[in-house]
MARZAVO-160521 format. One record per residue (C-alpha): residue in one letter; residue number from 1; x, y, z. Coordinates in nm, 3 decimals, padded with zeros to 5 digits, always signed. Example, Ala and Ser with C-alpha at 12.3 -4.5 7.8 and 13.67 -1.06 7.14 Angstrom:
# MARZAVO-160521
<type->A; seq->1; xx->+01.230; yy->-00.450; zz->+00.780>
<type->S; seq->2; xx->+01.367; yy->-00.106; zz->+00.714>
//
This chain:
# MARZAVO-160521
<type->M; seq->1; xx->+08.871; yy->-02.468; zz->+06.417>
<type->P; seq->2; xx->+08.918; yy->-02.287; zz->+06.749>
<type->T; seq->3; xx->+08.853; yy->-02.594; zz->+06.964>
<type->G; seq->4; xx->+09.107; yy->-02.816; zz->+06.787>
<type->V; seq->5; xx->+08.841; yy->-03.016; zz->+06.599>
<type->I; seq->6; xx->+08.733; yy->-02.974; zz->+06.237>
<type->T; seq->7; xx->+08.367; yy->-02.923; zz->+06.156>
<type->T; seq->8; xx->+08.291; yy->-03.065; zz->+05.813>
<type->A; seq->9; xx->+07.993; yy->-03.069; zz->+05.581>
<type->T; seq->10; xx->+07.874; yy->-03.231; zz->+05.259>
<type->S; seq->11; xx->+07.583; yy->-03.135; zz->+05.038>
<type->G; seq->12; xx->+07.374; yy->-03.339; zz->+04.799>
<type->S; seq->13; xx->+07.062; yy->-03.550; zz->+04.775>
<type->W; seq->14; xx->+07.091; yy->-03.927; zz->+04.775>
<type->P; seq->15; xx->+07.138; yy->-03.969; zz->+04.393>
<type->K; seq->16; xx->+07.484; yy->-03.809; zz->+04.436>
<type->F; seq->17; xx->+07.589; yy->-04.106; zz->+04.647>
<type->D; seq->18; xx->+07.382; yy->-04.395; zz->+04.505>
<type->T; seq->19; xx->+07.358; yy->-04.442; zz->+04.126>
<type->S; seq->20; xx->+07.145; yy->-04.758; zz->+04.133>
<type->Y; seq->21; xx->+06.847; yy->-04.554; zz->+04.009>
<type->L; seq->22; xx->+07.017; yy->-04.488; zz->+03.675>
<type->K; seq->23; xx->+06.939; yy->-04.695; zz->+03.366>
<type->A; seq->24; xx->+07.311; yy->-04.771; zz->+03.356>
<type->P; seq->25; xx->+07.432; yy->-04.747; zz->+03.720>
<type->V; seq->26; xx->+07.790; yy->-04.634; zz->+03.784>
<type->P; seq->27; xx->+07.947; yy->-04.886; zz->+04.023>
<type->Y; seq->28; xx->+08.217; yy->-04.720; zz->+04.229>
<type->Q; seq->29; xx->+08.476; yy->-04.850; zz->+04.473>
<type->Y; seq->30; xx->+08.430; yy->-04.578; zz->+04.739>
<type->A; seq->31; xx->+08.096; yy->-04.519; zz->+04.909>
<type->Y; seq->32; xx->+08.005; yy->-04.213; zz->+05.114>
<type->A; seq->33; xx->+07.865; yy->-04.421; zz->+05.399>
<type->D; seq->34; xx->+08.186; yy->-04.626; zz->+05.418>
<type->I; seq->35; xx->+08.425; yy->-04.330; zz->+05.404>
<type->L; seq->36; xx->+08.240; yy->-04.101; zz->+05.646>
<type->P; seq->37; xx->+08.343; yy->-04.279; zz->+05.970>
<type->S; seq->38; xx->+08.713; yy->-04.238; zz->+05.885>
<type->I; seq->39; xx->+08.654; yy->-03.867; zz->+05.813>
<type->M; seq->40; xx->+08.483; yy->-03.808; zz->+06.146>
<type->R; seq->41; xx->+08.739; yy->-04.014; zz->+06.336>
<type->I; seq->42; xx->+09.018; yy->-03.784; zz->+06.216>
<type->T; seq->43; xx->+08.834; yy->-03.451; zz->+06.243>
<type->G; seq->44; xx->+08.679; yy->-03.518; zz->+06.582>
<type->G; seq->45; xx->+08.397; yy->-03.272; zz->+06.508>
<type->R; seq->46; xx->+08.045; yy->-03.265; zz->+06.373>
<type->H; seq->47; xx->+07.960; yy->-03.347; zz->+06.017>
<type->Y; seq->48; xx->+07.659; yy->-03.179; zz->+05.860>
<type->H; seq->49; xx->+07.491; yy->-03.334; zz->+05.562>
<type->V; seq->50; xx->+07.276; yy->-03.088; zz->+05.368>
<type->G; seq->51; xx->+07.022; yy->-03.266; zz->+05.151>
<type->P; seq->52; xx->+06.769; yy->-03.550; zz->+05.175>
<type->L; seq->53; xx->+06.897; yy->-03.902; zz->+05.231>
<type->R; seq->54; xx->+06.726; yy->-04.227; zz->+05.151>
<type->E; seq->55; xx->+06.620; yy->-04.418; zz->+05.460>
<type->G; seq->56; xx->+06.852; yy->-04.704; zz->+05.369>
<type->L; seq->57; xx->+07.150; yy->-04.471; zz->+05.319>
<type->A; seq->58; xx->+07.085; yy->-04.287; zz->+05.646>
<type->A; seq->59; xx->+07.064; yy->-04.619; zz->+05.834>
<type->R; seq->60; xx->+07.385; yy->-04.739; zz->+05.671>
<type->I; seq->61; xx->+07.564; yy->-04.421; zz->+05.782>
<type->E; seq->62; xx->+07.441; yy->-04.457; zz->+06.139>
<type->D; seq->63; xx->+07.538; yy->-04.825; zz->+06.151>
<type->G; seq->64; xx->+07.885; yy->-04.741; zz->+06.020>
<type->L; seq->65; xx->+07.937; yy->-04.472; zz->+06.283>
<type->T; seq->66; xx->+07.821; yy->-04.706; zz->+06.559>
<type->A; seq->67; xx->+08.058; yy->-04.979; zz->+06.439>
<type->A; seq->68; xx->+08.345; yy->-04.727; zz->+06.441>
<type->G; seq->69; xx->+08.263; yy->-04.615; zz->+06.795>
<type->I; seq->70; xx->+08.161; yy->-04.263; zz->+06.686>
<type->D; seq->71; xx->+07.874; yy->-04.084; zz->+06.856>
<type->R; seq->72; xx->+07.589; yy->-04.071; zz->+06.605>
<type->E; seq->73; xx->+07.484; yy->-03.733; zz->+06.744>
<type->R; seq->74; xx->+07.788; yy->-03.585; zz->+06.568>
<type->F; seq->75; xx->+07.624; yy->-03.659; zz->+06.233>
<type->V; seq->76; xx->+07.351; yy->-03.407; zz->+06.155>
<type->N; seq->77; xx->+07.129; yy->-03.431; zz->+05.849>
<type->I; seq->78; xx->+06.966; yy->-03.109; zz->+05.727>
<type->P; seq->79; xx->+06.722; yy->-03.216; zz->+05.452>
<type->W; seq->80; xx->+06.675; yy->-02.876; zz->+05.286>
<type->V; seq->81; xx->+06.816; yy->-02.522; zz->+05.292>
<type->D; seq->82; xx->+06.773; yy->-02.221; zz->+05.064>
<type->D; seq->83; xx->+07.144; yy->-02.140; zz->+05.050>
<type->V; seq->84; xx->+07.412; yy->-02.401; zz->+05.115>
<type->G; seq->85; xx->+07.688; yy->-02.146; zz->+05.172>
<type->A; seq->86; xx->+07.487; yy->-01.943; zz->+05.421>
<type->E; seq->87; xx->+07.397; yy->-02.260; zz->+05.612>
<type->L; seq->88; xx->+07.763; yy->-02.363; zz->+05.636>
<type->V; seq->89; xx->+07.857; yy->-02.021; zz->+05.772>
<type->A; seq->90; xx->+07.575; yy->-02.041; zz->+06.028>
<type->K; seq->91; xx->+07.696; yy->-02.384; zz->+06.140>
<type->E; seq->92; xx->+08.061; yy->-02.261; zz->+06.152>
<type->V; seq->93; xx->+08.179; yy->-02.529; zz->+05.908>
<type->D; seq->94; xx->+08.558; yy->-02.534; zz->+05.865>
<type->L; seq->95; xx->+08.584; yy->-02.758; zz->+05.558>
<type->Y; seq->96; xx->+08.341; yy->-02.861; zz->+05.287>
<type->I; seq->97; xx->+08.386; yy->-03.215; zz->+05.154>
<type->G; seq->98; xx->+08.233; yy->-03.251; zz->+04.807>
<type->S; seq->99; xx->+07.986; yy->-03.527; zz->+04.728>
<type->F; seq->100; xx->+08.105; yy->-03.845; zz->+04.557>
<type->P; seq->101; xx->+08.097; yy->-04.041; zz->+04.336>
<type->L; seq->102; xx->+07.886; yy->-03.769; zz->+04.167>
<type->A; seq->103; xx->+07.977; yy->-03.408; zz->+04.244>
<type->G; seq->104; xx->+07.751; yy->-03.102; zz->+04.259>
<type->G; seq->105; xx->+07.870; yy->-02.790; zz->+04.077>
<type->K; seq->106; xx->+07.605; yy->-02.550; zz->+04.209>
<type->A; seq->107; xx->+07.680; yy->-02.639; zz->+04.570>
<type->A; seq->108; xx->+08.054; yy->-02.591; zz->+04.513>
<type->I; seq->109; xx->+07.992; yy->-02.240; zz->+04.381>
<type->E; seq->110; xx->+07.773; yy->-02.151; zz->+04.678>
<type->V; seq->111; xx->+08.041; yy->-02.282; zz->+04.915>
<type->M; seq->112; xx->+08.310; yy->-02.067; zz->+04.750>
<type->A; seq->113; xx->+08.076; yy->-01.767; zz->+04.769>
<type->A; seq->114; xx->+08.066; yy->-01.820; zz->+05.146>
<type->G; seq->115; xx->+08.447; yy->-01.836; zz->+05.164>
<type->V; seq->116; xx->+08.453; yy->-02.196; zz->+05.289>
<type->P; seq->117; xx->+08.751; yy->-02.417; zz->+05.191>
<type->L; seq->118; xx->+08.681; yy->-02.722; zz->+04.978>
<type->L; seq->119; xx->+08.811; yy->-03.078; zz->+04.974>
<type->L; seq->120; xx->+08.699; yy->-03.254; zz->+04.654>
<type->H; seq->121; xx->+08.716; yy->-03.607; zz->+04.523>
<type->S; seq->122; xx->+08.888; yy->-03.682; zz->+04.191>
<type->N; seq->123; xx->+08.653; yy->-03.932; zz->+04.030>
<type->Y; seq->124; xx->+08.853; yy->-04.201; zz->+03.850>
<type->V; seq->125; xx->+08.578; yy->-04.270; zz->+03.592>
<type->T; seq->126; xx->+08.548; yy->-03.930; zz->+03.423>
<type->P; seq->127; xx->+08.627; yy->-03.564; zz->+03.499>
<type->F; seq->128; xx->+08.261; yy->-03.482; zz->+03.437>
<type->F; seq->129; xx->+08.177; yy->-03.647; zz->+03.772>
<type->T; seq->130; xx->+08.394; yy->-03.403; zz->+03.969>
<type->D; seq->131; xx->+08.391; yy->-03.027; zz->+04.042>
<type->I; seq->132; xx->+08.765; yy->-02.970; zz->+04.027>
<type->N; seq->133; xx->+08.741; yy->-02.772; zz->+03.700>
<type->E; seq->134; xx->+08.480; yy->-02.536; zz->+03.852>
<type->V; seq->135; xx->+08.672; yy->-02.433; zz->+04.163>
<type->Y; seq->136; xx->+08.991; yy->-02.247; zz->+04.248>
<type->P; seq->137; xx->+09.331; yy->-02.386; zz->+04.141>
<type->G; seq->138; xx->+09.513; yy->-02.580; zz->+04.411>
<type->V; seq->139; xx->+09.193; yy->-02.695; zz->+04.581>
<type->L; seq->140; xx->+09.242; yy->-02.983; zz->+04.827>
<type->V; seq->141; xx->+09.188; yy->-03.311; zz->+04.640>
<type->W; seq->142; xx->+09.173; yy->-03.678; zz->+04.731>
<type->R; seq->143; xx->+09.137; yy->-03.984; zz->+04.513>
<type->R; seq->144; xx->+09.204; yy->-04.278; zz->+04.744>
<type->P; seq->145; xx->+09.098; yy->-04.306; zz->+05.109>
<type->D; seq->146; xx->+09.458; yy->-04.293; zz->+05.227>
<type->E; seq->147; xx->+09.499; yy->-03.958; zz->+05.047>
<type->L; seq->148; xx->+09.182; yy->-03.829; zz->+05.214>
<type->Q; seq->149; xx->+09.311; yy->-03.928; zz->+05.556>
<type->R; seq->150; xx->+09.647; yy->-03.765; zz->+05.492>
<type->V; seq->151; xx->+09.488; yy->-03.436; zz->+05.381>
<type->L; seq->152; xx->+09.261; yy->-03.425; zz->+05.685>
<type->S; seq->153; xx->+09.549; yy->-03.506; zz->+05.918>
<type->D; seq->154; xx->+09.755; yy->-03.218; zz->+05.772>
<type->V; seq->155; xx->+09.481; yy->-02.953; zz->+05.801>
<type->T; seq->156; xx->+09.580; yy->-02.653; zz->+06.009>
<type->P; seq->157; xx->+09.401; yy->-02.324; zz->+06.087>
<type->E; seq->158; xx->+09.647; yy->-02.143; zz->+05.862>
<type->L; seq->159; xx->+09.576; yy->-02.377; zz->+05.570>
<type->L; seq->160; xx->+09.201; yy->-02.331; zz->+05.613>
<type->S; seq->161; xx->+09.236; yy->-01.953; zz->+05.622>
<type->E; seq->162; xx->+09.442; yy->-01.953; zz->+05.304>
<type->H; seq->163; xx->+09.190; yy->-02.170; zz->+05.116>
<type->A; seq->164; xx->+08.899; yy->-01.962; zz->+05.243>
<type->V; seq->165; xx->+09.051; yy->-01.651; zz->+05.081>
<type->R; seq->166; xx->+09.124; yy->-01.836; zz->+04.757>
<type->A; seq->167; xx->+08.771; yy->-01.976; zz->+04.741>
<type->R; seq->168; xx->+08.607; yy->-01.636; zz->+04.781>
<type->S; seq->169; xx->+08.848; yy->-01.467; zz->+04.540>
<type->F; seq->170; xx->+08.784; yy->-01.730; zz->+04.270>
<type->Y; seq->171; xx->+08.409; yy->-01.689; zz->+04.312>
<type->E; seq->172; xx->+08.433; yy->-01.312; zz->+04.269>
<type->N; seq->173; xx->+08.649; yy->-01.347; zz->+03.959>
<type->Y; seq->174; xx->+08.452; yy->-01.616; zz->+03.778>
<type->H; seq->175; xx->+08.113; yy->-01.689; zz->+03.932>
<type->V; seq->176; xx->+07.944; yy->-01.367; zz->+04.048>
<type->P; seq->177; xx->+07.626; yy->-01.294; zz->+03.846>
<type->G; seq->178; xx->+07.780; yy->-00.978; zz->+03.693>
<type->R; seq->179; xx->+08.079; yy->-01.175; zz->+03.566>
<type->L; seq->180; xx->+07.852; yy->-01.442; zz->+03.424>
<type->K; seq->181; xx->+07.643; yy->-01.182; zz->+03.242>
<type->A; seq->182; xx->+07.952; yy->-01.013; zz->+03.097>
<type->A; seq->183; xx->+08.096; yy->-01.350; zz->+02.987>
<type->V; seq->184; xx->+07.774; yy->-01.442; zz->+02.806>
<type->E; seq->185; xx->+07.760; yy->-01.103; zz->+02.631>
<type->D; seq->186; xx->+08.128; yy->-01.122; zz->+02.529>
<type->T; seq->187; xx->+08.078; yy->-01.473; zz->+02.398>
<type->L; seq->188; xx->+07.779; yy->-01.364; zz->+02.187>
<type->R; seq->189; xx->+07.994; yy->-01.088; zz->+02.040>
<type->G; seq->190; xx->+08.257; yy->-01.344; zz->+01.945>
<type->C; seq->191; xx->+08.504; yy->-01.252; zz->+02.220>
<type->P; seq->192; xx->+08.470; yy->-01.525; zz->+02.483>
<type->P; seq->193; xx->+08.672; yy->-01.466; zz->+02.801>
<type->D; seq->194; xx->+08.973; yy->-01.676; zz->+02.882>
<type->A; seq->195; xx->+08.882; yy->-01.976; zz->+03.097>
<type->P; seq->196; xx->+09.111; yy->-02.127; zz->+03.359>
<type->P; seq->197; xx->+09.303; yy->-02.427; zz->+03.225>
<type->P; seq->198; xx->+09.127; yy->-02.756; zz->+03.301>
<type->A; seq->199; xx->+09.268; yy->-02.967; zz->+03.578>
<type->K; seq->200; xx->+09.458; yy->-03.278; zz->+03.480>
<type->H; seq->201; xx->+09.258; yy->-03.598; zz->+03.504>
<type->R; seq->202; xx->+09.369; yy->-03.956; zz->+03.462>
<type->A; seq->203; xx->+09.104; yy->-04.227; zz->+03.443>
<type->N; seq->204; xx->+09.165; yy->-04.554; zz->+03.623>
<type->T; seq->205; xx->+09.038; yy->-04.799; zz->+03.361>
<type->L; seq->206; xx->+09.149; yy->-05.105; zz->+03.558>
<type->Q; seq->207; xx->+08.952; yy->-05.004; zz->+03.866>
<type->R; seq->208; xx->+08.655; yy->-04.920; zz->+03.644>
<type->F; seq->209; xx->+08.670; yy->-05.272; zz->+03.498>
<type->L; seq->210; xx->+08.689; yy->-05.427; zz->+03.846>
<type->D; seq->211; xx->+08.393; yy->-05.219; zz->+03.966>
<type->I; seq->212; xx->+08.176; yy->-05.334; zz->+03.678>
<type->R; seq->213; xx->+08.274; yy->-05.698; zz->+03.718>
<type->T; seq->214; xx->+08.204; yy->-05.687; zz->+04.093>
<type->A; seq->215; xx->+07.864; yy->-05.529; zz->+04.032>
<type->Q; seq->216; xx->+07.776; yy->-05.794; zz->+03.773>
<type->R; seq->217; xx->+07.873; yy->-06.077; zz->+04.007>
<type->S; seq->218; xx->+07.672; yy->-05.925; zz->+04.291>
<type->A; seq->219; xx->+07.369; yy->-05.893; zz->+04.066>
<type->Q; seq->220; xx->+07.403; yy->-06.256; zz->+03.958>
<type->A; seq->221; xx->+07.436; yy->-06.374; zz->+04.319>
<type->A; seq->222; xx->+07.125; yy->-06.179; zz->+04.420>
<type->R; seq->223; xx->+06.920; yy->-06.315; zz->+04.131>
<type->P; seq->224; xx->+06.703; yy->-06.616; zz->+04.238>
<type->A; seq->225; xx->+06.811; yy->-06.944; zz->+04.086>
<type->A; seq->226; xx->+06.601; yy->-07.066; zz->+03.798>
<type->P; seq->227; xx->+06.397; yy->-07.380; zz->+03.880>
<type->V; seq->228; xx->+06.543; yy->-07.704; zz->+03.745>
<type->P; seq->229; xx->+06.305; yy->-07.846; zz->+03.486>
<type->V; seq->230; xx->+06.174; yy->-08.196; zz->+03.571>
<type->A; seq->231; xx->+06.170; yy->-08.433; zz->+03.277>
<type->K; seq->232; xx->+05.824; yy->-08.572; zz->+03.216>
<type->P; seq->233; xx->+05.789; yy->-08.939; zz->+03.110>
<type->P; seq->234; xx->+05.688; yy->-08.984; zz->+02.750>
<type->P; seq->235; xx->+05.315; yy->-09.041; zz->+02.705>
<type->A; seq->236; xx->+05.206; yy->-09.403; zz->+02.670>
<type->P; seq->237; xx->+05.116; yy->-09.494; zz->+02.315>
<type->E; seq->238; xx->+04.744; yy->-09.507; zz->+02.252>
<type->P; seq->239; xx->+04.610; yy->-09.854; zz->+02.169>
<type->A; seq->240; xx->+04.534; yy->-09.905; zz->+01.806>
<type->P; seq->241; xx->+04.158; yy->-09.904; zz->+01.737>
<type->A; seq->242; xx->+04.004; yy->-10.244; zz->+01.664>
<type->P; seq->243; xx->+03.928; yy->-10.290; zz->+01.296>
<type->V; seq->244; xx->+03.561; yy->-10.245; zz->+01.210>
<type->K; seq->245; xx->+03.436; yy->-10.503; zz->+00.966>
<type->T; seq->246; xx->+03.198; yy->-10.388; zz->+00.697>
<type->S; seq->247; xx->+02.971; yy->-10.577; zz->+00.467>
<type->A; seq->248; xx->+03.225; yy->-10.536; zz->+00.188>
<type->E; seq->249; xx->+03.500; yy->-10.713; zz->+00.382>
<type->K; seq->250; xx->+03.565; yy->-11.079; zz->+00.320>
<type->V; seq->251; xx->+03.476; yy->-11.296; zz->+00.617>
<type->E; seq->252; xx->+03.689; yy->-11.599; zz->+00.693>
<type->V; seq->253; xx->+03.459; yy->-11.898; zz->+00.741>
<type->P; seq->254; xx->+03.599; yy->-12.195; zz->+00.930>
<type->K; seq->255; xx->+03.582; yy->-12.520; zz->+00.731>
<type->T; seq->256; xx->+03.416; yy->-12.701; zz->+01.020>
<type->L; seq->257; xx->+03.092; yy->-12.501; zz->+00.986>
<type->T; seq->258; xx->+02.788; yy->-12.648; zz->+00.813>
<type->L; seq->259; xx->+02.661; yy->-12.489; zz->+00.498>
<type->S; seq->260; xx->+02.383; yy->-12.313; zz->+00.690>
<type->Q; seq->261; xx->+02.626; yy->-12.180; zz->+00.950>
<type->A; seq->262; xx->+02.866; yy->-12.065; zz->+00.686>
<type->F; seq->263; xx->+02.580; yy->-11.886; zz->+00.509>
<type->R; seq->264; xx->+02.484; yy->-11.702; zz->+00.827>
<type->A; seq->265; xx->+02.844; yy->-11.609; zz->+00.905>
<type->A; seq->266; xx->+02.928; yy->-11.487; zz->+00.557>
<type->V; seq->267; xx->+02.614; yy->-11.293; zz->+00.474>
<type->P; seq->268; xx->+02.500; yy->-10.989; zz->+00.679>
<type->M; seq->269; xx->+02.164; yy->-11.009; zz->+00.860>
<type->R; seq->270; xx->+01.967; yy->-10.786; zz->+00.625>
<type->S; seq->271; xx->+02.113; yy->-10.952; zz->+00.317>
<type->R; seq->272; xx->+02.024; yy->-11.296; zz->+00.460>
<type->D; seq->273; xx->+01.665; yy->-11.193; zz->+00.519>
<type->L; seq->274; xx->+01.632; yy->-11.064; zz->+00.163>
<type->I; seq->275; xx->+01.787; yy->-11.378; zz->+00.016>
<type->V; seq->276; xx->+01.555; yy->-11.602; zz->+00.223>
<type->I; seq->277; xx->+01.247; yy->-11.408; zz->+00.108>
<type->L; seq->278; xx->+01.349; yy->-11.429; zz->-00.258>
<type->W; seq->279; xx->+01.429; yy->-11.800; zz->-00.226>
<type->R; seq->280; xx->+01.090; yy->-11.877; zz->-00.071>
<type->R; seq->281; xx->+00.913; yy->-11.692; zz->-00.348>
<type->L; seq->282; xx->+01.103; yy->-11.891; zz->-00.604>
<type->V; seq->283; xx->+01.008; yy->-12.223; zz->-00.448>
<type->G; seq->284; xx->+00.646; yy->-12.114; zz->-00.383>
<type->I; seq->285; xx->+00.659; yy->-12.078; zz->-00.007>
<type->K; seq->286; xx->+00.453; yy->-11.786; zz->+00.124>
<type->P; seq->287; xx->+00.639; yy->-11.555; zz->+00.354>
<type->T; seq->288; xx->+00.540; yy->-11.581; zz->+00.721>
//
């Protein structure tokens, strides 16, 4: 940092910073796009992001920098490189800030190979989401934004030089290909090498609970309201069908009718005709 400013860098594609693509997303209190303006405000230098960013994430970063009064030209996105460490050396990066909430172990190893100091996030969900166990002991660590700001404010050229030496030394002792090959062979022979002790990690279960509850409420608020069902009036009862009288049914004959009228009313047409024909034959009247 010869000019008094700190040049920083982060590496990782967008899934390291946005877990909404997962079947079970990991809601997290701290977002890269929200934290980055405070980083660049303290360092005063450029910040290089190595890796592809979603259009929405890139726009969110730019909007955050504009709102903080930071020149957006100081943020440089490099979508792809063959070697992260070599790219950081070429860009004269002073401090590598690990991705969060999900870390990237391969990138951290490449950064140590280049002798670049690291500043890593201690994920409060699980140690498997951080790189602290893969890097040199005493690496710079932050968990809350106020800790990140304090670390950045206390950075000096001497501190960076010390961590650069420790990063390269740790890589040579544990991560060079020859060491890896020897460790695998020793392990297969039943003599695994001694591993550095794991870093202490304490999960923040309360914050994890709050993150999940906030995410659930946001999802419910974004979900469109279900339409209110409209009660339909009950269908009108169908009128009962009129009874159909058959020849077998008894017909009520008013008492005021004459005998001839009563006969016509009580006896169906065809039956009347047959009765009349039979009666005429009995009395000797020829049918007309």
